[in-house]
C-alpha positions, 0 to 999 in steps of 0.5 A: 110510960114509954109507949104512950110518950113514943106514940105521942112524938113518932104517930102524932096523928097531925104533925106526923101523920098528918091525919084528922085535918079537918078538926084541926082546921075547923074547931080550933078557933079558941082554946075550949074548943081545941081541948074539949074536942081533943078529950071527945077524940081520945074517950072515943078512942079509948072505949072503942078501941078497947071494945074491939080488942076485947071481942077481937077474936070473935069477930069474923074478919069479912064484917069486921070494918062494919062492926068496928063502924057501928062500936065507933059510931055507938060510942060517939052517939051516946058522947053526943047525947050526954053533950046536948044535955049538959053542955049544949053550947059546946056541942053546938060550938063542936057542930058536926065535926064531932059525928064526923068522929065515926068516919075519922081515920086516925080512929078506924086506923088504929082500929084495924092496925092495932086493936084487932091485933093486939091485948087490951093493955098495948091497945089501951096505952096506944089510944092513950098516945095517940089520943094525947097525942091529937088533944095536945096538937089541937090545944097547941093550935086553938091557943095560938089561934086564939092568942093572935086572932082574937087577944084572949085565951079562953079556958071555960065559956061554953062549960061554964053551962056546967061548972057555973064558972066562966074564964076567959083572959085577955093575954097582952092588954096593951099590944097594939098589933093584937089581934089579927083576925086573918088568925082565926079564919081559914087562911090563919088555920094553915098558916098555924098548922103548917108552921107547926108541923115545921117546927116539929119535924125540926125538933124531930129531927134535933132530937133523933141527932141527940140520940145517935 
């Protein structure tokens, strides 16, 4: 657990490493698409890097990057097919950004820096930490943008095709200042992301001072 927590905080893909920014800006218009994108990323990262760790010793160095991309692409394709079959609305909502996980620098970067060098247990813990860090970051961005931009929080909408349950709640029934459409636009995505990055850095700095 210490390794996972340390990875979430110290190597957070969005707020520390500044990687995977495209989906963070594009699919976080509501809370549901944010956490589902994060979960898809977590699944791809754990499965693909786990497989790479298992077969790392039999992959020649001169072809390892193409092999890694093939493995990641296969996992993403299977996930896309499942979403298209069972929750097509969600698949449409995530759009091309689900396919772009194949070339996401976080996934390939962890494959090269961790999965290709470490055992399956360490790799799996690292993948969970990175995946959870990315998912939590997307959830924060998505919830803030939806609350401020639409005055709602969507726990389940597109997933209602699969579950039969729909959950969209109004946050501030009597607030005349909300919603503000800028927050569900591209400019709002940059504003929220920048604010959260600054807040995260302040939190980390204070945490380091306390530990010292």
